[in-house]
C-alpha angles and dihedrals in degrees: 000000000000124000094259091058089059096060112109109243092237091061092054092045091052094050104032098093091053093045092049092048090050092047093050090047092052094043104035112190093029122145130227100262089048090052089055090053093046092051090050089049090054088056102258094119129230111335106193125226089244088064100036103045097054088049091051089050090053091048089052092045089050089049092238091119132029129204137219131183112233123194113241117234094219103007146024126323116271133213107234128196132221128179116244129218088262089049091054090052091049091047093052094044096045093044089056091048092047091051091050091048094049091046090055091045092048091049091050092049095046101105095188093065094054 
């Protein structure tokens, strides 16, 4: 079993929006299946399409991500995703909040300090 398979599903659920926003920011113009592969490559494990695509739809609906159809060179067109200005603000804000939350959690779990 690899490390990603050990993550409790609640942890992934809590962090997935932030991780997807960061991935789309780093890989602007990426498409859904590629996001799944990138997340796995970062060590998050296999995020299924049934989890990712509804999240992408919410990000589009919330205007944090925008889409564009790109013609495939040797295959079908693909819907690609780019982060918006509002998405960048959300990414920055939520990254700061996540870091504060994990710092508090780490402090609480640090047995040597208590």
